[in-house]
N, C-alpha and C positions, 0 to 999 in steps of 0.2 A: 384270471377271473373277475368279473366287474362285479362293483358293487353298489347296490341299487341304492339311488340317494332318498331319503325319506323326507317328503314335503309336510310341515305341518300348516293345515289349513285354519285359519283364524275363524274361530267359531261365529256364527251367524247371528248378529244382533238381534234380541227379541226386543219388540216394540210393544209395550203394553199401554191400554187406553186406562187413564185414572182421573176422578172426578177433580182430585188437586191441580191437575194441569188445564181445568175448564171445563165446563159443561153449558149446556144449552137448556134453559126451562122452557118447557113448552105445555101447554094444557091437556089432558087426556081426550077431552073431548074433540078438540081441533086434531089431536094425532089420528084419531080415529076415523076422523071424517076424511082425513088426507088418504087414508089407508084404502077406505071404501069409493073412494072418488074414481077409481079406474083411470087415471091419468097416465098418459103415454110416459115412456121410462126417462124420456128427456125434460117431459114436462115435471115430472116428479123431483128429478135431479136439480133442475132449475129451482123450484119451489123450497128444497132443503136448502139449498143455497144462499135462498133470500133468509130463511130461518135462521140459518148460521150468523148471516151478516146482522141480522137484528135481534133476533130473542139471546144469541150467544154474545151480545154486549148489553143485554137488559134493555133494549130498546124495542118500542113498537114498530117505528118505521126509520128509516136511514136512507142517506144518498148511496146506492149501489151500483156502481159502473159496470158496464157489461164486461171490462177487462178482469173484474173481480169476479164474477159470477164464469167466466171462461177459466179462470186461475183453479176456481174449485171443480168445475164440472169437466174439463178439457175439451169444451166445444170451442168453435170459432165464436170470436165476438158478435159477428152479425148473427150467427144462429140463436146465440143466448139472447139478443134483443129482441129477435122474432118470438122466440118461445115466453117470453116475459111478458111480451104484447098479449100473447095468447092467453095468458093466465089473467091480465088485466082485463081482457074482453072478458073472459068468463066470471070474473067478478071474485075470483079467488085471491088475487093480488089487488091492493089498492095502491092509487099513484095520487101523491099531492106534488105536482111539480116534478122536480127530478127524484123526490125520496119518494119510496116504496115499503111495502110491508105486506105481510099476510092480512086478509080481511078477516076479523075474529066474528064478524056476524055471519054464522054459517048459513043462515036462511036467504041470504043475498048470491051464494054462489049458483052459477048457472052451468051445472056439469054438462049440459045438453048442447051447449055451443059447439058449433062445427069445429074441429080442429084444422086451424089455417094451414098445418103442415101438410095435410094429406092430399095426394094427386086431385087434379081436377075433374071434375065429371063432364059429361057432355054438356050438361046443362051449362055448368059455370064457364066453359069455354066460350057460349054464347056473352060472356058479360066482358070478354076481352076488351082492352082499349082498342081504338080504331087502329092504331099501330100493329098489335097484333093481331086483330080481328082481320083486317085486310089481308094477312097473309094466309088466312084459314081458306082449302078448298072449298067450293060450295057443292052441296050434295044435290046432284041432279040424276034423273032418270038415263040409266046409260047400259049399252048392252056389252061394254068393254068387261072383260074378266078381271075384275079389279074388287079386290076384296071390301069388305065394309070398314075394315080394320084400317086399311090403307088410305081410305078415301076420307076418314075421320081424323088422320093423325095431323095434328098441326106442323105446318112447317115455315119456316124463316123465308123471307123476302129472296135468300139466294139459293133457296131450294130446299136446304136441310129440314131436320126438325126443328122445333121451337127448343131452344138451348134452356138448361138449367138454369141459367142467369135470367132470362127473361122470366121464366116460371116464378123466381125467387123475387124478381122487382114487381111483378103483379102481387104477389103473397104480400109483401111488405107494404105496398100501396093499399091494400084493402085494410091490411093491419091498420095504417097510419088514418084512414077516415073512419074507423071504428074507434081508435082512439081520440080525434078529434072530436067527435060524437058524444063520447062518454064524458071528456073532461068540460063539455059545454051544455050540454043536453040537448044536443042538436040532432038532425035527422037527415043529415047529407049523404046522397047516396052514390055521387060522380067522384071517384078515386083518380080521375084523370090527372088532375092539376099534382097530386103527390107522386104520380107515377113519372109525371115530366121531371119533377125535382128529383127524383131518385137516380134519374140517368146521368146526372152530375154532381150529385151530393150523396152522402152517406145516409143511412136510415137515421142515426143518432144525430146527426146535422138537421134534417128536416123536422124530427121530435122535438130538438133543442128550440126550433125557431117557432113549433106550434106552440110549445111549453111559454117562450118568453113573449108571444104576443097575449098570451091568457095573464101572464103574471104581472105585466105592464099595463092592465087597463084596456087592452084591446081585444077581447076575448070574442067579441062578435065578429071579427073579420072573419071572411069566408076563405076556403081553400085556395080559390084561385087568386084571390089578394095574397095570401101568404105565400104561395107558390109563384109569384111574378117575378120571373129569371132575371129582369135587368135589374131588379132591386133584391134579389134573394141574398146574395153576397154581402151586402151592406147588413141586412138584417141577421144573418149567421154571426156576422162580425160584433153587431151589437148584443146578439145573445149570448156570446160567448164571454165577453166583458160581465154581462149581466151574472152568469154563472159563478164568475170568479169573485165577483162582488157578494154574491148571494153567501159564500163562506164566512165571510166578515160577519154579514146581516145575523146568521146563524150564532157566531161566536158571540155575538152582542147580547141575542136573546138568551143563550145559555149563562153567560156572566149575570144578566139580569136575574135569572131564575134562581142562580145559585147564591146571591147576596141579597136580594130583595124579595124572593118568591114567597118568604115565610112570611112577612108583614104586608106585604102588597098584593100578593097572589101570583101563583104562576101564570105564565103566559105562552101558548103554543103555536099561536098563528101569526106569520109574517105578511101583513096586508101590504098592499102597493102605498098607502098613505104610512104605513111605519116605515115602510123601506126610503120614502121622502124625508120624512123627520129624521131617520138615521144619518142620510146623507149631510142634512144642514148640521146636524150635531158635530159630525166629522170635521166639516169645514170651519167651523167655530172653534172646535180644540185644535185644529191644525195651524190655528194664528199663533198657538202659543207653545206647540210640542210637535215633533215629528214622529211620535208614537200615538196618535189618536186612541188606539184600541186600549193601551196601557192607562190613557187619562181616562177613557170611559168607565174603566174598572174602578179606579181612584174616586170618580164622581159618584158612581153607585154606593161605594163603601162609605163615603163621606155622607151622602144623601140619608142614609139608613142611621147612620151615627148621629147625627145632630137634629134629625126629625122626631118630634114630640108624638103622642098618641093622636093628639089633637091636630097635629101638621096633617097626619097621614088621613084621617076622618074626623070630619068634624058633623057630628050628629043635629047640631043646630042648625046649619045650613045646607045638610044632606050632602056635602063635597065630600070626595074621597080623591085620594092621590091613586092614579092609575099609571100604565106602562106607557100609555099615549102622553100623558102629561110629563111623565120624566124624559120621555124622549125629546120634549120640546126644549129650544133654546132658552125659552123664560125660565124653565125650571133650573137649567143648568145656572144662569145668571143668578138666580134667588139663593141658590145654594152655594155658590163663590160668595157673595156677600153676606151671608148669614155665618158661613166659615169664619169669613175675615174678622166679622163683628166679635165673635166668640174668641177666637184665638189671636187676631190682631195680626195675621201673618198674610201671605200670599197661596192662593189657590187655584 
């Protein structure tokens, strides 16, 4: 007689959401606008992911990589990039360089913008680039028993249907030209230069170069100049270096706001001129230390500690200490000298 084995199953763990584990603050009016906007499910998911990565950390905007959006939504990174740009084109999401966030100016939302992810119509097929367009069969009068559907089906040069990859590249190129126009208040129509670049580089690489041109004072460069293939690799290399250095600039800006913001006023914008000043400041500090970021933090603290109200603002001369002045090597040197006079030590 066999004895049945009793197997004890572990009780299934129950996960309960709790505000104590963190929460995301969002204005009711904004939430209601999102609900009524009739976004696609993918657009809604990416938008909520952006809200989680910004409002979830009490930030209006932040640098959010496609990898982060992919981790939250489960979509491929390239798909997240395309959807995010759809939201930018609809003015639902605002973008400043690599930082993005939800546009709180609800009147600017353009819900009627055609979703870039939907299937091309017959009209949109006519706007294909020469490479794709040359492969489309001409519509001619014929007595052959060929259906209209077959005559209008795009085919590749090898005779097959246009692949999803070609359609996706076309889609991304259109998204890039719209992004270029939005960030520069331009009105360019031809997206061929970006399509050419996308055949060799990723969507994020091309967009990074677009941003790099704008953020380094070359925002007037035309798409054909940005996508010059003989130089694009060098552009991308410089853009990557610039992106890495941007983290340093942001850290310095945050340190200034934390230490000096109360007395000197908070600063939100990193202009090209300020970036150049930070570079010069770092070069000056590396003459005495191999940890310039720590030295800049100490400099800010010392400046606030030894500066009088008259040093910060002089009503007689209308002079006022600003972030731009604090970034100057002149201010650094004067702060060192004043500290040494007061304390008789080295700074």
